C-alpha positions as CSV (number, residue, x, y, z in Angstrom):
1,M,111.8,160.8,27.2
2,T,111.6,157.3,28.5
3,L,112.0,154.3,25.8
4,P,112.5,151.2,26.8
5,T,115.9,148.9,26.4
6,L,115.5,146.3,23.5
7,E,117.7,143.2,23.8
8,L,117.3,140.4,20.9
9,S,117.9,136.7,21.7
10,Q,118.2,133.7,19.5
11,G,117.2,131.3,22.5
12,A,114.4,129.2,24.0
13,L,112.2,131.1,25.5
14,A,112.1,128.7,28.7
15,D,115.9,130.0,28.9
16,A,115.3,134.1,28.5
17,N,115.4,136.3,31.4
18,V,111.4,137.6,30.8
19,D,108.8,138.8,33.3
20,A,106.0,138.3,30.5
21,V,105.8,136.9,27.0
22,V,103.3,138.2,24.0
23,L,102.9,136.3,20.7
24,V,102.3,138.6,17.6
25,V,100.4,136.9,15.0
26,S,98.4,137.3,12.2
27,D,94.9,136.6,10.8
28,L,93.6,133.5,12.4
29,S,89.9,133.0,10.2
30,G,91.4,132.1,7.4
31,S,93.6,129.4,8.5
32,S,94.3,127.0,10.7
33,S,97.8,126.2,10.1
34,A,98.7,129.6,11.6
35,L,98.8,128.5,15.5
36,A,100.3,125.1,14.2
37,P,103.0,124.9,16.9
38,F,100.3,125.5,19.6
39,D,97.6,124.0,19.3
40,Q,95.7,124.8,22.7
41,L,96.2,128.3,22.4
42,A,94.7,128.0,18.7
43,T,91.7,126.4,20.8
44,S,91.6,129.3,23.8
45,L,91.7,132.0,21.6
46,S,89.3,130.2,19.2
47,G,87.1,130.1,22.6
48,I,87.0,133.5,22.9
49,G,86.3,134.7,19.1
50,F,90.6,136.5,18.9
51,T,91.0,136.2,15.3
52,G,94.1,138.5,14.8
53,A,92.5,141.5,13.8
54,A,95.6,144.3,13.5
55,S,96.0,145.3,16.8
56,A,93.1,143.2,18.5
57,F,95.2,142.4,22.3
58,V,94.1,140.2,24.4
59,R,95.8,138.0,27.7
60,V,95.3,133.9,27.5
61,P,96.6,131.4,29.8
62,A,99.0,129.4,27.3
63,P,100.5,126.8,29.6
64,D,101.7,124.8,26.4
65,V,103.6,128.2,25.4
66,T,105.1,129.6,28.7
67,E,103.8,129.6,32.6
68,L,104.2,133.2,32.4
69,P,101.8,135.9,32.2
70,F,101.0,135.7,27.9
71,A,99.0,137.6,25.8
72,V,99.1,137.7,22.1
73,V,98.2,140.5,19.7
74,G,97.1,140.2,15.8
75,A,98.9,142.2,12.9
76,G,95.5,141.1,10.6
77,S,94.5,139.5,7.5
78,S,96.9,141.1,5.4
79,P,100.2,141.7,7.5
80,D,102.9,143.9,6.0
81,A,106.0,145.8,7.7
82,Q,103.1,148.4,9.2
83,S,101.0,146.1,10.9
84,V,103.5,144.4,12.3
85,R,105.1,147.4,13.8
86,E,101.5,148.6,15.2
87,A,100.8,145.7,16.8
88,V,103.9,145.0,18.8
89,G,103.5,148.8,19.7
90,A,100.5,147.8,20.8
91,A,101.0,144.7,22.6
92,V,103.9,146.5,25.0
93,R,101.3,149.5,25.3
94,S,98.6,147.2,26.6
95,F,101.0,144.8,28.3
96,T,102.1,146.7,31.6
97,G,103.5,145.4,34.9
98,F,106.4,143.7,34.1
99,S,109.7,145.0,33.8
100,R,111.2,142.4,30.9
101,L,108.6,142.0,28.1
102,G,109.5,139.0,25.4
103,V,108.0,139.5,22.1
104,L,107.7,136.5,19.7
105,L,106.9,136.1,16.1
106,V,104.8,133.3,14.4
107,D,106.9,132.2,11.5
108,E,105.0,133.9,8.9
109,L,105.8,137.3,10.4
110,A,109.2,136.8,10.8
111,P,110.3,138.6,7.7
112,F,108.6,141.9,9.5
113,A,111.3,141.5,12.2
114,D,113.0,144.9,12.2
115,A,109.1,146.5,11.6
116,A,108.9,144.3,15.4
117,A,112.1,145.9,16.8
118,E,110.9,149.4,15.6
119,G,107.4,148.7,17.0
120,A,108.6,148.0,20.4
121,L,110.8,150.6,21.1
122,L,107.9,153.3,19.8
123,G,105.3,151.5,21.6
124,G,107.2,151.6,24.9
125,Y,107.5,155.6,25.3
126,R,106.5,157.1,28.4
127,F,105.9,160.7,29.4
128,D,105.2,160.1,33.1
129,D,107.3,163.7,34.1
130,Y,103.7,165.5,35.8
131,R,102.7,161.7,37.0
132,T,101.9,162.0,40.5
133,S,99.4,158.9,40.6
134,E,101.6,155.2,40.7
135,E,100.2,152.9,37.6
136,K,101.3,150.1,36.2
137,K,104.4,150.8,33.8
138,R,105.5,149.6,30.2
139,A,108.2,147.2,30.3
140,E,111.8,148.2,31.0
141,T,113.4,146.1,29.0
142,V,111.5,144.2,25.6
143,V,113.3,141.2,24.6
144,L,113.1,140.9,21.0
145,F,113.1,136.8,19.9
146,A,114.4,137.2,16.1
147,N,117.4,138.2,14.3
148,V,118.0,141.8,13.8
149,A,120.9,143.5,12.1
150,D,123.0,145.6,13.7
151,D,122.4,148.5,11.5
152,V,118.2,147.9,11.6
153,L,118.6,148.4,15.3
154,T,120.5,151.7,15.1
155,R,117.9,152.8,12.7
156,A,115.4,151.8,15.0
157,A,116.9,153.7,18.3
158,A,117.4,156.6,15.9
159,V,113.3,157.0,15.0
160,A,112.3,156.2,18.3
161,D,114.2,158.6,19.8
162,A,113.4,161.3,17.5
163,V,109.8,160.6,17.7
164,A,110.4,160.1,21.6
165,L,111.6,164.2,21.4
166,T,109.0,165.4,19.3
167,K,106.1,163.7,21.7
168,D,107.9,165.3,24.9
169,L,108.0,168.8,23.4
170,I,104.1,168.3,22.6
171,N,103.2,166.9,25.8
172,T,105.0,169.4,27.8
173,P,102.9,172.3,28.9
174,A,103.3,175.7,27.1
175,G,104.1,177.3,30.7
176,W,107.2,174.9,31.0
177,L,108.3,175.5,27.4
178,G,109.0,178.8,25.6
179,P,110.6,179.8,22.7
180,A,113.7,180.0,24.5
181,D,113.1,176.8,25.9
182,L,112.1,175.0,22.5
183,A,115.5,176.6,20.9
184,D,117.5,175.2,23.9
185,R,116.0,171.7,23.4
186,A,116.9,172.0,19.6
187,V,120.5,173.1,20.0
188,E,120.7,169.8,22.5
189,A,119.0,167.5,19.7
190,V,122.3,168.2,17.4
191,A,124.8,168.7,19.7
192,D,126.2,165.1,19.0
193,L,125.9,165.2,14.9
194,D,128.2,165.4,12.7
195,D,128.0,167.7,9.1
196,V,124.8,169.7,11.5
197,T,125.5,172.9,12.0
198,I,122.2,175.0,14.4
199,E,121.5,179.1,14.6
200,V,119.6,180.3,16.9
201,L,117.7,183.8,16.2
202,D,116.8,185.8,19.6
203,E,114.6,189.0,19.3
204,H,117.8,191.7,18.6
205,E,118.9,189.3,15.7
206,L,115.3,189.1,14.3
207,E,114.8,192.8,14.5
208,A,118.1,193.6,12.7
209,Q,117.0,190.8,10.2
210,G,113.8,192.0,9.0
211,Y,111.9,189.0,10.4
212,G,108.9,191.4,11.3
213,G,106.0,188.8,11.2
214,I,107.9,186.9,14.3
215,L,108.3,189.7,15.9
216,G,104.5,190.6,15.5
217,V,103.4,187.5,16.6
218,G,106.2,187.9,19.9
219,R,105.1,190.8,21.1
220,G,101.8,188.9,22.4
221,S,103.9,187.1,25.0
222,V,106.7,188.4,28.2
223,R,108.8,185.7,26.6
224,P,110.8,186.5,23.5
225,P,110.5,184.8,20.0
226,R,113.1,182.6,19.2
227,M,114.0,181.3,15.4
228,V,116.2,178.2,15.4
229,R,117.7,177.1,11.8
230,V,119.8,173.6,11.4
231,D,121.7,173.2,8.5
232,Y,122.7,169.3,7.6
233,A,125.6,169.6,4.8
234,P,127.3,166.4,4.5
235,A,130.5,166.1,2.6
236,S,128.8,164.1,-0.4
237,A,126.0,166.5,-0.5
């Protein structure tokens, strides 16, 4: 799996080490003050008909904000954690070709900074194990200009890692990921977790324990079946 590194910044945009910037906004059609600090930007967006619809993305020049490559993404008319997460994810997927991408939230969306952190990681996922062509890559580092607690970042990273692992397994061709390979990946995934035990039953143990259905299906392949059982049993359970 390939996920971006997420950094936080409380400083000024002008002092940040980023190659491009994206601003996350709410719906602009019903409020003239949504972009009050960026009057010229508001005029530019109005001129191209951008209203801030959910996950709508557009690149525009914004010299009043930054001289760097700049884009805007919308969080919709009723922004919430889900729409902000999706908007940031869409921006990171769309704004390619830059190693370090800065993400700004308008003041109205500041309460959803936690969701923005998660969206930055989820949107930056890449699966390029089998690619041979050179394409513009998603950012290797996302710098989020927001205040996010450490425990929230830990959770966001855990969620992103789990989603990325799932996508990796789905995207890997079946010819490269047989039952034994998938069982091995499961063992690796929980190797460092406390209070977790894992058991892998091969074809011999499946037969000994009477798993006829799994064995019956598995006989259609030259690769024998496996069954993985993962138990999570913390002391406080």
